[in-house]
Gaussian input, Z-matrix of N, CA and C with variables (Angstrom, degrees):
# hf/3-21g

backbone

0 1
 N
 C     1     B1
 C     2     B2     1     A1
 N     3     B3     2     A2     1     D1
 C     4     B4     3     A3     2     D2
 C     5     B5     4     A4     3     D3
 N     6     B6     5     A5     4     D4
 C     7     B7     6     A6     5     D5
 C     8     B8     7     A7     6     D6
 N     9     B9     8     A8     7     D7
 C    10    B10     9     A9     8     D8
 C    11    B11    10    A10     9     D9
 N    12    B12    11    A11    10    D10
 C    13    B13    12    A12    11    D11
 C    14    B14    13    A13    12    D12
 N    15    B15    14    A14    13    D13
 C    16    B16    15    A15    14    D14
 C    17    B17    16    A16    15    D15
 N    18    B18    17    A17    16    D16
 C    19    B19    18    A18    17    D17
 C    20    B20    19    A19    18    D18
 N    21    B21    20    A20    19    D19
 C    22    B22    21    A21    20    D20
 C    23    B23    22    A22    21    D21
 N    24    B24    23    A23    22    D22
 C    25    B25    24    A24    23    D23
 C    26    B26    25    A25    24    D24
 N    27    B27    26    A26    25    D25
 C    28    B28    27    A27    26    D26
 C    29    B29    28    A28    27    D27
 N    30    B30    29    A29    28    D28
 C    31    B31    30    A30    29    D29
 C    32    B32    31    A31    30    D30
 N    33    B33    32    A32    31    D31
 C    34    B34    33    A33    32    D32
 C    35    B35    34    A34    33    D33
 N    36    B36    35    A35    34    D34
 C    37    B37    36    A36    35    D35
 C    38    B38    37    A37    36    D36
 N    39    B39    38    A38    37    D37
 C    40    B40    39    A39    38    D38
 C    41    B41    40    A40    39    D39
 N    42    B42    41    A41    40    D40
 C    43    B43    42    A42    41    D41
 C    44    B44    43    A43    42    D42
 N    45    B45    44    A44    43    D43
 C    46    B46    45    A45    44    D44
 C    47    B47    46    A46    45    D45
 N    48    B48    47    A47    46    D46
 C    49    B49    48    A48    47    D47
 C    50    B50    49    A49    48    D48
 N    51    B51    50    A50    49    D49
 C    52    B52    51    A51    50    D50
 C    53    B53    52    A52    51    D51
 N    54    B54    53    A53    52    D52
 C    55    B55    54    A54    53    D53
 C    56    B56    55    A55    54    D54
 N    57    B57    56    A56    55    D55
 C    58    B58    57    A57    56    D56
 C    59    B59    58    A58    57    D57
 N    60    B60    59    A59    58    D58
 C    61    B61    60    A60    59    D59
 C    62    B62    61    A61    60    D60
 N    63    B63    62    A62    61    D61
 C    64    B64    63    A63    62    D62
 C    65    B65    64    A64    63    D63
 N    66    B66    65    A65    64    D64
 C    67    B67    66    A66    65    D65
 C    68    B68    67    A67    66    D66
 N    69    B69    68    A68    67    D67
 C    70    B70    69    A69    68    D68
 C    71    B71    70    A70    69    D69
 N    72    B72    71    A71    70    D70
 C    73    B73    72    A72    71    D71
 C    74    B74    73    A73    72    D72
 N    75    B75    74    A74    73    D73
 C    76    B76    75    A75    74    D74
 C    77    B77    76    A76    75    D75
 N    78    B78    77    A77    76    D76
 C    79    B79    78    A78    77    D77
 C    80    B80    79    A79    78    D78
 N    81    B81    80    A80    79    D79
 C    82    B82    81    A81    80    D80
 C    83    B83    82    A82    81    D81
 N    84    B84    83    A83    82    D82
 C    85    B85    84    A84    83    D83
 C    86    B86    85    A85    84    D84
 N    87    B87    86    A86    85    D85
 C    88    B88    87    A87    86    D86
 C    89    B89    88    A88    87    D87
 N    90    B90    89    A89    88    D88
 C    91    B91    90    A90    89    D89
 C    92    B92    91    A91    90    D90
 N    93    B93    92    A92    91    D91
 C    94    B94    93    A93    92    D92
 C    95    B95    94    A94    93    D93
 N    96    B96    95    A95    94    D94
 C    97    B97    96    A96    95    D95
 C    98    B98    97    A97    96    D96
 N    99    B99    98    A98    97    D97
 C   100   B100    99    A99    98    D98
 C   101   B101   100   A100    99    D99
 N   102   B102   101   A101   100   D100
 C   103   B103   102   A102   101   D101
 C   104   B104   103   A103   102   D102
 N   105   B105   104   A104   103   D103
 C   106   B106   105   A105   104   D104
 C   107   B107   106   A106   105   D105
 N   108   B108   107   A107   106   D106
 C   109   B109   108   A108   107   D107
 C   110   B110   109   A109   108   D108
 N   111   B111   110   A110   109   D109
 C   112   B112   111   A111   110   D110
 C   113   B113   112   A112   111   D111
 N   114   B114   113   A113   112   D112
 C   115   B115   114   A114   113   D113
 C   116   B116   115   A115   114   D114
 N   117   B117   116   A116   115   D115
 C   118   B118   117   A117   116   D116
 C   119   B119   118   A118   117   D117
 N   120   B120   119   A119   118   D118
 C   121   B121   120   A120   119   D119
 C   122   B122   121   A121   120   D120
 N   123   B123   122   A122   121   D121
 C   124   B124   123   A123   122   D122
 C   125   B125   124   A124   123   D123
 N   126   B126   125   A125   124   D124
 C   127   B127   126   A126   125   D125
 C   128   B128   127   A127   126   D126
 N   129   B129   128   A128   127   D127
 C   130   B130   129   A129   128   D128
 C   131   B131   130   A130   129   D129
 N   132   B132   131   A131   130   D130
 C   133   B133   132   A132   131   D131
 C   134   B134   133   A133   132   D132
 N   135   B135   134   A134   133   D133
 C   136   B136   135   A135   134   D134
 C   137   B137   136   A136   135   D135
 N   138   B138   137   A137   136   D136
 C   139   B139   138   A138   137   D137
 C   140   B140   139   A139   138   D138
 N   141   B141   140   A140   139   D139
 C   142   B142   141   A141   140   D140
 C   143   B143   142   A142   141   D141
 N   144   B144   143   A143   142   D142
 C   145   B145   144   A144   143   D143
 C   146   B146   145   A145   144   D144
 N   147   B147   146   A146   145   D145
 C   148   B148   147   A147   146   D146
 C   149   B149   148   A148   147   D147
 N   150   B150   149   A149   148   D148
 C   151   B151   150   A150   149   D149
 C   152   B152   151   A151   150   D150
 N   153   B153   152   A152   151   D151
 C   154   B154   153   A153   152   D152
 C   155   B155   154   A154   153   D153
 N   156   B156   155   A155   154   D154
 C   157   B157   156   A156   155   D155
 C   158   B158   157   A157   156   D156
 N   159   B159   158   A158   157   D157
 C   160   B160   159   A159   158   D158
 C   161   B161   160   A160   159   D159
 N   162   B162   161   A161   160   D160
 C   163   B163   162   A162   161   D161
 C   164   B164   163   A163   162   D162
 N   165   B165   164   A164   163   D163
 C   166   B166   165   A165   164   D164
 C   167   B167   166   A166   165   D165
 N   168   B168   167   A167   166   D166
 C   169   B169   168   A168   167   D167
 C   170   B170   169   A169   168   D168
 N   171   B171   170   A170   169   D169
 C   172   B172   171   A171   170   D170
 C   173   B173   172   A172   171   D171
 N   174   B174   173   A173   172   D172
 C   175   B175   174   A174   173   D173
 C   176   B176   175   A175   174   D174
 N   177   B177   176   A176   175   D175
 C   178   B178   177   A177   176   D176
 C   179   B179   178   A178   177   D177
 N   180   B180   179   A179   178   D178
 C   181   B181   180   A180   179   D179
 C   182   B182   181   A181   180   D180
 N   183   B183   182   A182   181   D181
 C   184   B184   183   A183   182   D182
 C   185   B185   184   A184   183   D183
 N   186   B186   185   A185   184   D184
 C   187   B187   186   A186   185   D185
 C   188   B188   187   A187   186   D186
 N   189   B189   188   A188   187   D187
 C   190   B190   189   A189   188   D188
 C   191   B191   190   A190   189   D189
 N   192   B192   191   A191   190   D190
 C   193   B193   192   A192   191   D191
 C   194   B194   193   A193   192   D192
 N   195   B195   194   A194   193   D193
 C   196   B196   195   A195   194   D194
 C   197   B197   196   A196   195   D195
 N   198   B198   197   A197   196   D196
 C   199   B199   198   A198   197   D197
 C   200   B200   199   A199   198   D198
 N   201   B201   200   A200   199   D199
 C   202   B202   201   A201   200   D200
 C   203   B203   202   A202   201   D201
 N   204   B204   203   A203   202   D202
 C   205   B205   204   A204   203   D203
 C   206   B206   205   A205   204   D204
 N   207   B207   206   A206   205   D205
 C   208   B208   207   A207   206   D206
 C   209   B209   208   A208   207   D207
 N   210   B210   209   A209   208   D208
 C   211   B211   210   A210   209   D209
 C   212   B212   211   A211   210   D210
 N   213   B213   212   A212   211   D211
 C   214   B214   213   A213   212   D212
 C   215   B215   214   A214   213   D213
 N   216   B216   215   A215   214   D214
 C   217   B217   216   A216   215   D215
 C   218   B218   217   A217   216   D216
 N   219   B219   218   A218   217   D217
 C   220   B220   219   A219   218   D218
 C   221   B221   220   A220   219   D219
 N   222   B222   221   A221   220   D220
 C   223   B223   222   A222   221   D221
 C   224   B224   223   A223   222   D222
 N   225   B225   224   A224   223   D223
 C   226   B226   225   A225   224   D224
 C   227   B227   226   A226   225   D225
 N   228   B228   227   A227   226   D226
 C   229   B229   228   A228   227   D227
 C   230   B230   229   A229   228   D228
 N   231   B231   230   A230   229   D229
 C   232   B232   231   A231   230   D230
 C   233   B233   232   A232   231   D231
 N   234   B234   233   A233   232   D232
 C   235   B235   234   A234   233   D233
 C   236   B236   235   A235   234   D234
 N   237   B237   236   A236   235   D235
 C   238   B238   237   A237   236   D236
 C   239   B239   238   A238   237   D237
 N   240   B240   239   A239   238   D238
 C   241   B241   240   A240   239   D239
 C   242   B242   241   A241   240   D240
 N   243   B243   242   A242   241   D241
 C   244   B244   243   A243   242   D242
 C   245   B245   244   A244   243   D243
 N   246   B246   245   A245   244   D244
 C   247   B247   246   A246   245   D245
 C   248   B248   247   A247   246   D246
 N   249   B249   248   A248   247   D247
 C   250   B250   249   A249   248   D248
 C   251   B251   250   A250   249   D249
 N   252   B252   251   A251   250   D250
 C   253   B253   252   A252   251   D251
 C   254   B254   253   A253   252   D252
 N   255   B255   254   A254   253   D253
 C   256   B256   255   A255   254   D254
 C   257   B257   256   A256   255   D255
 N   258   B258   257   A257   256   D256
 C   259   B259   258   A258   257   D257
 C   260   B260   259   A259   258   D258
 N   261   B261   260   A260   259   D259
 C   262   B262   261   A261   260   D260
 C   263   B263   262   A262   261   D261
 N   264   B264   263   A263   262   D262
 C   265   B265   264   A264   263   D263
 C   266   B266   265   A265   264   D264
 N   267   B267   266   A266   265   D265
 C   268   B268   267   A267   266   D266
 C   269   B269   268   A268   267   D267
 N   270   B270   269   A269   268   D268
 C   271   B271   270   A270   269   D269
 C   272   B272   271   A271   270   D270
 N   273   B273   272   A272   271   D271
 C   274   B274   273   A273   272   D272
 C   275   B275   274   A274   273   D273
 N   276   B276   275   A275   274   D274
 C   277   B277   276   A276   275   D275
 C   278   B278   277   A277   276   D276
 N   279   B279   278   A278   277   D277
 C   280   B280   279   A279   278   D278
 C   281   B281   280   A280   279   D279
 N   282   B282   281   A281   280   D280
 C   283   B283   282   A282   281   D281
 C   284   B284   283   A283   282   D282
 N   285   B285   284   A284   283   D283
 C   286   B286   285   A285   284   D284
 C   287   B287   286   A286   285   D285
 N   288   B288   287   A287   286   D286
 C   289   B289   288   A288   287   D287
 C   290   B290   289   A289   288   D288
 N   291   B291   290   A290   289   D289
 C   292   B292   291   A291   290   D290
 C   293   B293   292   A292   291   D291
 N   294   B294   293   A293   292   D292
 C   295   B295   294   A294   293   D293
 C   296   B296   295   A295   294   D294
 N   297   B297   296   A296   295   D295
 C   298   B298   297   A297   296   D296
 C   299   B299   298   A298   297   D297
 N   300   B300   299   A299   298   D298
 C   301   B301   300   A300   299   D299
 C   302   B302   301   A301   300   D300
 N   303   B303   302   A302   301   D301
 C   304   B304   303   A303   302   D302
 C   305   B305   304   A304   303   D303
 N   306   B306   305   A305   304   D304
 C   307   B307   306   A306   305   D305
 C   308   B308   307   A307   306   D306
 N   309   B309   308   A308   307   D307
 C   310   B310   309   A309   308   D308
 C   311   B311   310   A310   309   D309
 N   312   B312   311   A311   310   D310
 C   313   B313   312   A312   311   D311
 C   314   B314   313   A313   312   D312
 N   315   B315   314   A314   313   D313
 C   316   B316   315   A315   314   D314
 C   317   B317   316   A316   315   D315
 N   318   B318   317   A317   316   D316
 C   319   B319   318   A318   317   D317
 C   320   B320   319   A319   318   D318
 N   321   B321   320   A320   319   D319
 C   322   B322   321   A321   320   D320
 C   323   B323   322   A322   321   D321
 N   324   B324   323   A323   322   D322
 C   325   B325   324   A324   323   D323
 C   326   B326   325   A325   324   D324
 N   327   B327   326   A326   325   D325
 C   328   B328   327   A327   326   D326
 C   329   B329   328   A328   327   D327

   B1=1.4409
   B2=1.5351
   B3=1.3574
   B4=1.4630
   B5=1.5196
   B6=1.3347
   B7=1.4616
   B8=1.5138
   B9=1.3069
   B10=1.4570
   B11=1.5275
   B12=1.3246
   B13=1.4630
   B14=1.5225
   B15=1.3378
   B16=1.4678
   B17=1.5219
   B18=1.3382
   B19=1.4597
   B20=1.5236
   B21=1.3280
   B22=1.4651
   B23=1.5242
   B24=1.3264
   B25=1.4691
   B26=1.5216
   B27=1.3273
   B28=1.4611
   B29=1.5152
   B30=1.3237
   B31=1.4658
   B32=1.5230
   B33=1.3190
   B34=1.4690
   B35=1.5201
   B36=1.3259
   B37=1.4656
   B38=1.5233
   B39=1.3171
   B40=1.4597
   B41=1.5223
   B42=1.3136
   B43=1.4692
   B44=1.5252
   B45=1.3280
   B46=1.4617
   B47=1.5209
   B48=1.3294
   B49=1.4623
   B50=1.5125
   B51=1.3266
   B52=1.4661
   B53=1.5239
   B54=1.3301
   B55=1.4623
   B56=1.5300
   B57=1.3234
   B58=1.4642
   B59=1.5304
   B60=1.3274
   B61=1.4611
   B62=1.5199
   B63=1.3267
   B64=1.4585
   B65=1.5242
   B66=1.3216
   B67=1.4684
   B68=1.5261
   B69=1.3202
   B70=1.4603
   B71=1.5233
   B72=1.3144
   B73=1.4673
   B74=1.5229
   B75=1.3215
   B76=1.4682
   B77=1.5252
   B78=1.3250
   B79=1.4584
   B80=1.5142
   B81=1.3156
   B82=1.4651
   B83=1.5310
   B84=1.3036
   B85=1.4628
   B86=1.5286
   B87=1.3183
   B88=1.4570
   B89=1.5296
   B90=1.3311
   B91=1.4592
   B92=1.5266
   B93=1.3529
   B94=1.4577
   B95=1.5303
   B96=1.3213
   B97=1.4663
   B98=1.5189
   B99=1.3129
   B100=1.4608
   B101=1.5225
   B102=1.3111
   B103=1.4634
   B104=1.5246
   B105=1.3161
   B106=1.4604
   B107=1.5214
   B108=1.3029
   B109=1.4670
   B110=1.5195
   B111=1.3235
   B112=1.4570
   B113=1.5271
   B114=1.3235
   B115=1.4645
   B116=1.5225
   B117=1.3228
   B118=1.4662
   B119=1.5244
   B120=1.3022
   B121=1.4588
   B122=1.5234
   B123=1.3266
   B124=1.4632
   B125=1.5258
   B126=1.2963
   B127=1.4709
   B128=1.5264
   B129=1.3352
   B130=1.4694
   B131=1.5193
   B132=1.3282
   B133=1.4566
   B134=1.5252
   B135=1.3209
   B136=1.4650
   B137=1.5238
   B138=1.3348
   B139=1.4578
   B140=1.5246
   B141=1.3301
   B142=1.4598
   B143=1.5157
   B144=1.3206
   B145=1.4613
   B146=1.5298
   B147=1.3267
   B148=1.4634
   B149=1.5263
   B150=1.3301
   B151=1.4626
   B152=1.5329
   B153=1.3268
   B154=1.4628
   B155=1.5248
   B156=1.3174
   B157=1.4592
   B158=1.5319
   B159=1.3293
   B160=1.4626
   B161=1.5254
   B162=1.3230
   B163=1.4597
   B164=1.5156
   B165=1.3316
   B166=1.4623
   B167=1.5193
   B168=1.3232
   B169=1.4663
   B170=1.5209
   B171=1.3316
   B172=1.4664
   B173=1.5257
   B174=1.3192
   B175=1.4511
   B176=1.5287
   B177=1.3242
   B178=1.4744
   B179=1.5292
   B180=1.3197
   B181=1.4716
   B182=1.5251
   B183=1.2920
   B184=1.4665
   B185=1.5325
   B186=1.3299
   B187=1.4758
   B188=1.5250
   B189=1.3106
   B190=1.4636
   B191=1.5283
   B192=1.3248
   B193=1.4618
   B194=1.5236
   B195=1.3238
   B196=1.4586
   B197=1.5285
   B198=1.3184
   B199=1.4638
   B200=1.5161
   B201=1.3164
   B202=1.4629
   B203=1.5292
   B204=1.3146
   B205=1.4676
   B206=1.5264
   B207=1.3143
   B208=1.4610
   B209=1.5266
   B210=1.3103
   B211=1.4631
   B212=1.5271
   B213=1.3109
   B214=1.4673
   B215=1.5291
   B216=1.3312
   B217=1.4647
   B218=1.5283
   B219=1.3189
   B220=1.4678
   B221=1.5216
   B222=1.3204
   B223=1.4652
   B224=1.5211
   B225=1.3118
   B226=1.4696
   B227=1.5288
   B228=1.3311
   B229=1.4574
   B230=1.5247
   B231=1.3220
   B232=1.4641
   B233=1.5255
   B234=1.3051
   B235=1.4626
   B236=1.5225
   B237=1.3131
   B238=1.4696
   B239=1.5375
   B240=1.3294
   B241=1.4710
   B242=1.5276
   B243=1.3187
   B244=1.4631
   B245=1.5222
   B246=1.3308
   B247=1.4604
   B248=1.5231
   B249=1.3246
   B250=1.4583
   B251=1.5282
   B252=1.3147
   B253=1.4563
   B254=1.5178
   B255=1.3179
   B256=1.4662
   B257=1.5281
   B258=1.3203
   B259=1.4636
   B260=1.5288
   B261=1.3236
   B262=1.4565
   B263=1.5131
   B264=1.2998
   B265=1.4647
   B266=1.5200
   B267=1.3301
   B268=1.4639
   B269=1.5290
   B270=1.3221
   B271=1.4671
   B272=1.5219
   B273=1.3148
   B274=1.4608
   B275=1.5244
   B276=1.3077
   B277=1.4696
   B278=1.5209
   B279=1.3315
   B280=1.4644
   B281=1.5277
   B282=1.3320
   B283=1.4623
   B284=1.5323
   B285=1.3245
   B286=1.4655
   B287=1.5226
   B288=1.3254
   B289=1.4458
   B290=1.5189
   B291=1.2992
   B292=1.4578
   B293=1.5278
   B294=1.3103
   B295=1.4604
   B296=1.5232
   B297=1.3213
   B298=1.4521
   B299=1.5321
   B300=1.3390
   B301=1.4539
   B302=1.5235
   B303=1.3329
   B304=1.4618
   B305=1.5209
   B306=1.3229
   B307=1.4712
   B308=1.5107
   B309=1.3096
   B310=1.4610
   B311=1.5171
   B312=1.3158
   B313=1.4593
   B314=1.5145
   B315=1.3336
   B316=1.4589
   B317=1.5246
   B318=1.3022
   B319=1.4503
   B320=1.5197
   B321=1.3175
   B322=1.4657
   B323=1.5175
   B324=1.3247
   B325=1.4589
   B326=1.5182
   B327=1.3221
   B328=1.4676
   B329=1.4980
   A1=111.50
   A2=116.46
   A3=119.90
   A4=110.77
   A5=116.41
   A6=119.82
   A7=111.80
   A8=116.78
   A9=120.67
   A10=111.23
   A11=116.99
   A12=120.05
   A13=110.32
   A14=117.17
   A15=120.68
   A16=110.58
   A17=117.05
   A18=119.62
   A19=111.25
   A20=117.34
   A21=120.08
   A22=111.76
   A23=117.45
   A24=120.09
   A25=111.12
   A26=115.99
   A27=120.08
   A28=111.53
   A29=117.07
   A30=120.19
   A31=110.75
   A32=116.58
   A33=119.80
   A34=111.97
   A35=116.93
   A36=120.63
   A37=111.25
   A38=117.35
   A39=120.58
   A40=111.30
   A41=117.16
   A42=120.29
   A43=110.39
   A44=117.65
   A45=120.96
   A46=112.14
   A47=116.64
   A48=120.09
   A49=112.29
   A50=116.61
   A51=119.97
   A52=110.82
   A53=117.41
   A54=120.31
   A55=111.65
   A56=117.10
   A57=119.18
   A58=111.17
   A59=117.23
   A60=120.21
   A61=111.57
   A62=116.75
   A63=120.79
   A64=110.73
   A65=117.14
   A66=120.60
   A67=111.00
   A68=117.19
   A69=120.69
   A70=110.78
   A71=117.26
   A72=120.25
   A73=111.32
   A74=116.83
   A75=120.00
   A76=110.37
   A77=117.04
   A78=120.57
   A79=112.65
   A80=117.46
   A81=120.61
   A82=110.49
   A83=116.39
   A84=119.80
   A85=112.83
   A86=117.99
   A87=120.75
   A88=114.78
   A89=118.76
   A90=119.71
   A91=110.63
   A92=117.16
   A93=120.03
   A94=116.63
   A95=118.55
   A96=118.24
   A97=110.78
   A98=114.38
   A99=121.49
   A100=112.42
   A101=117.36
   A102=119.55
   A103=111.73
   A104=117.51
   A105=120.46
   A106=110.70
   A107=116.68
   A108=120.62
   A109=110.95
   A110=116.28
   A111=119.78
   A112=110.38
   A113=116.54
   A114=120.55
   A115=110.20
   A116=116.69
   A117=120.36
   A118=111.60
   A119=117.05
   A120=119.85
   A121=112.63
   A122=118.03
   A123=118.47
   A124=113.55
   A125=118.41
   A126=119.58
   A127=113.12
   A128=119.68
   A129=117.66
   A130=112.67
   A131=116.92
   A132=118.86
   A133=111.26
   A134=117.54
   A135=120.49
   A136=110.83
   A137=116.59
   A138=118.66
   A139=110.83
   A140=117.27
   A141=120.74
   A142=111.99
   A143=116.99
   A144=120.21
   A145=110.90
   A146=117.01
   A147=119.74
   A148=111.58
   A149=116.93
   A150=119.11
   A151=111.26
   A152=116.27
   A153=119.46
   A154=111.03
   A155=116.59
   A156=120.43
   A157=111.24
   A158=116.66
   A159=119.78
   A160=110.44
   A161=116.66
   A162=120.31
   A163=112.08
   A164=116.21
   A165=119.86
   A166=111.31
   A167=116.66
   A168=119.94
   A169=111.50
   A170=116.39
   A171=119.49
   A172=112.05
   A173=117.20
   A174=120.06
   A175=112.52
   A176=117.83
   A177=120.32
   A178=112.50
   A179=117.45
   A180=124.95
   A181=116.34
   A182=120.28
   A183=119.81
   A184=108.55
   A185=118.27
   A186=120.73
   A187=113.44
   A188=118.13
   A189=119.91
   A190=110.65
   A191=116.64
   A192=120.50
   A193=111.15
   A194=117.07
   A195=120.35
   A196=111.77
   A197=117.16
   A198=120.52
   A199=111.83
   A200=116.85
   A201=120.45
   A202=110.95
   A203=116.63
   A204=120.45
   A205=110.37
   A206=117.37
   A207=120.89
   A208=111.18
   A209=116.58
   A210=120.64
   A211=111.31
   A212=117.30
   A213=121.13
   A214=110.03
   A215=117.91
   A216=121.52
   A217=111.24
   A218=117.14
   A219=120.62
   A220=110.47
   A221=117.82
   A222=120.44
   A223=111.48
   A224=117.71
   A225=120.95
   A226=110.32
   A227=116.70
   A228=120.10
   A229=113.15
   A230=117.82
   A231=119.35
   A232=112.67
   A233=118.53
   A234=119.35
   A235=113.98
   A236=119.22
   A237=120.81
   A238=112.75
   A239=120.84
   A240=118.80
   A241=113.31
   A242=116.88
   A243=119.94
   A244=110.19
   A245=117.13
   A246=120.70
   A247=110.83
   A248=118.10
   A249=121.17
   A250=111.23
   A251=117.01
   A252=120.12
   A253=110.75
   A254=117.21
   A255=120.49
   A256=111.53
   A257=117.40
   A258=120.45
   A259=110.04
   A260=117.45
   A261=120.60
   A262=112.40
   A263=116.55
   A264=120.55
   A265=111.64
   A266=116.59
   A267=120.22
   A268=111.01
   A269=117.18
   A270=120.04
   A271=110.82
   A272=117.47
   A273=120.43
   A274=110.96
   A275=116.58
   A276=119.75
   A277=112.94
   A278=117.55
   A279=120.02
   A280=111.79
   A281=116.81
   A282=123.99
   A283=112.11
   A284=115.53
   A285=121.26
   A286=110.26
   A287=115.30
   A288=120.19
   A289=108.63
   A290=116.18
   A291=121.69
   A292=108.73
   A293=116.03
   A294=119.97
   A295=112.47
   A296=117.96
   A297=119.93
   A298=112.08
   A299=118.14
   A300=121.73
   A301=112.84
   A302=117.65
   A303=121.33
   A304=110.36
   A305=116.64
   A306=120.11
   A307=110.63
   A308=116.27
   A309=121.83
   A310=107.85
   A311=115.96
   A312=121.16
   A313=108.02
   A314=116.08
   A315=120.94
   A316=112.96
   A317=118.18
   A318=120.98
   A319=113.26
   A320=118.65
   A321=121.59
   A322=112.47
   A323=118.83
   A324=120.82
   A325=113.71
   A326=118.49
   A327=120.22
   A328=111.79
   D1=-49.00
   D2=-179.65
   D3=-67.03
   D4=-38.23
   D5=177.23
   D6=-62.04
   D7=-37.45
   D8=179.53
   D9=-67.57
   D10=-41.70
   D11=178.34
   D12=-64.68
   D13=-43.10
   D14=178.60
   D15=-64.11
   D16=-37.25
   D17=178.13
   D18=-64.96
   D19=-42.20
   D20=178.23
   D21=-67.04
   D22=-40.36
   D23=176.01
   D24=-64.41
   D25=-40.79
   D26=177.29
   D27=-62.55
   D28=-41.90
   D29=178.20
   D30=-64.26
   D31=-40.00
   D32=177.33
   D33=-63.60
   D34=-40.75
   D35=177.26
   D36=-65.60
   D37=-39.21
   D38=178.03
   D39=-63.60
   D40=-43.34
   D41=178.95
   D42=-67.32
   D43=-43.44
   D44=178.19
   D45=-61.90
   D46=-42.46
   D47=177.93
   D48=-65.05
   D49=-39.17
   D50=178.07
   D51=-65.72
   D52=-38.91
   D53=178.48
   D54=-67.46
   D55=-38.13
   D56=176.36
   D57=-67.10
   D58=-37.48
   D59=175.00
   D60=-63.08
   D61=-39.46
   D62=176.52
   D63=-64.89
   D64=-43.09
   D65=177.91
   D66=-61.33
   D67=-39.35
   D68=178.27
   D69=-65.52
   D70=-41.72
   D71=179.22
   D72=-64.72
   D73=-41.60
   D74=177.82
   D75=-65.08
   D76=-39.51
   D77=177.72
   D78=-63.59
   D79=-39.83
   D80=178.61
   D81=-64.17
   D82=-36.66
   D83=179.60
   D84=-76.49
   D85=-33.01
   D86=-170.38
   D87=-97.22
   D88=-26.36
   D89=-175.09
   D90=-70.38
   D91=149.90
   D92=-168.86
   D93=-80.72
   D94=-31.11
   D95=-173.90
   D96=-131.00
   D97=176.52
   D98=-173.64
   D99=-63.97
   D100=-43.16
   D101=-176.83
   D102=-66.51
   D103=-38.91
   D104=176.77
   D105=-66.86
   D106=-41.19
   D107=178.15
   D108=-65.54
   D109=-37.08
   D110=178.11
   D111=-63.56
   D112=-39.51
   D113=177.39
   D114=-62.32
   D115=-44.84
   D116=-179.92
   D117=-67.42
   D118=-31.09
   D119=-178.28
   D120=-78.32
   D121=-19.27
   D122=-176.40
   D123=-107.71
   D124=-50.25
   D125=-172.15
   D126=-64.49
   D127=-63.87
   D128=-177.95
   D129=-71.04
   D130=-27.44
   D131=-178.91
   D132=-67.63
   D133=-42.27
   D134=178.92
   D135=-67.00
   D136=-44.44
   D137=177.79
   D138=-63.54
   D139=-39.39
   D140=176.88
   D141=-63.39
   D142=-41.61
   D143=178.31
   D144=-65.34
   D145=-39.54
   D146=178.14
   D147=-66.83
   D148=-37.25
   D149=175.91
   D150=-66.13
   D151=-39.46
   D152=176.01
   D153=-61.83
   D154=-42.69
   D155=179.59
   D156=-66.69
   D157=-38.28
   D158=176.37
   D159=-64.66
   D160=-41.57
   D161=176.75
   D162=-61.70
   D163=-41.19
   D164=176.35
   D165=-64.13
   D166=-41.55
   D167=179.73
   D168=-63.36
   D169=-38.80
   D170=178.69
   D171=-70.33
   D172=-27.46
   D173=-179.33
   D174=-86.56
   D175=-37.53
   D176=-173.84
   D177=-84.50
   D178=-53.21
   D179=174.57
   D180=60.86
   D181=18.60
   D182=175.36
   D183=-98.75
   D184=146.77
   D185=-176.47
   D186=-58.95
   D187=-39.42
   D188=-179.63
   D189=-65.88
   D190=-41.66
   D191=179.09
   D192=-67.74
   D193=-39.96
   D194=179.77
   D195=-64.40
   D196=-37.61
   D197=176.57
   D198=-63.87
   D199=-42.75
   D200=178.93
   D201=-67.47
   D202=-40.27
   D203=178.77
   D204=-64.02
   D205=-41.46
   D206=177.36
   D207=-62.97
   D208=-40.75
   D209=178.40
   D210=-63.41
   D211=-43.31
   D212=178.17
   D213=-63.42
   D214=-40.81
   D215=179.60
   D216=-63.75
   D217=-42.17
   D218=178.82
   D219=-64.03
   D220=-44.28
   D221=178.45
   D222=-64.65
   D223=-38.12
   D224=178.03
   D225=-63.80
   D226=-43.05
   D227=-179.06
   D228=-70.86
   D229=-24.68
   D230=-179.49
   D231=-91.60
   D232=-31.01
   D233=-175.72
   D234=-89.34
   D235=-32.94
   D236=-176.71
   D237=-63.82
   D238=-45.56
   D239=178.32
   D240=-65.74
   D241=-36.68
   D242=179.06
   D243=-66.75
   D244=-43.73
   D245=178.68
   D246=-63.80
   D247=-40.90
   D248=178.90
   D249=-64.76
   D250=-39.74
   D251=178.56
   D252=-64.94
   D253=-40.39
   D254=-179.82
   D255=-68.85
   D256=-39.17
   D257=177.19
   D258=-65.27
   D259=-44.08
   D260=177.90
   D261=-62.70
   D262=-40.19
   D263=178.73
   D264=-66.16
   D265=-42.79
   D266=178.09
   D267=-65.41
   D268=-39.28
   D269=178.67
   D270=-65.73
   D271=-39.86
   D272=179.81
   D273=-67.47
   D274=-44.81
   D275=-177.56
   D276=-69.11
   D277=-31.78
   D278=179.62
   D279=-91.90
   D280=4.98
   D281=177.55
   D282=57.91
   D283=43.56
   D284=177.67
   D285=-109.12
   D286=51.69
   D287=176.96
   D288=-143.68
   D289=156.98
   D290=179.70
   D291=-86.40
   D292=101.66
   D293=-176.66
   D294=-66.72
   D295=-24.05
   D296=178.70
   D297=-71.75
   D298=-16.45
   D299=177.53
   D300=-88.06
   D301=-8.48
   D302=179.77
   D303=-78.89
   D304=133.80
   D305=173.96
   D306=-75.04
   D307=-43.00
   D308=179.46
   D309=-143.51
   D310=144.13
   D311=178.75
   D312=-122.79
   D313=91.62
   D314=-177.41
   D315=-70.23
   D316=-18.99
   D317=-177.99
   D318=-95.95
   D319=2.76
   D320=-175.71
   D321=-65.13
   D322=-32.93
   D323=-177.57
   D324=-84.50
   D325=0.21
   D326=-178.76
   D327=-89.04

């Protein structure tokens, strides 16, 4: 009974993570500038990856697999924000962003 509930929850997490990954891919293709694309590439993609990993953890349930899944989740959470910050910084410095889409530009006076 408990295995069946965990399997259904795992399947739901896998489908939810796949849908968030699809939404992120569509956002990367459709958004107009680098900063918007960076947002689409990091926010839903990381949450989608974490949902996929949670779904895998609920389906596999072995200690060795859970350790590897936890390690992948930690690396995903530490590398995605750093990569997004570096991409945003490079886009700003090389002037490859739509300044008319910015609400506020705190770095304009520097």
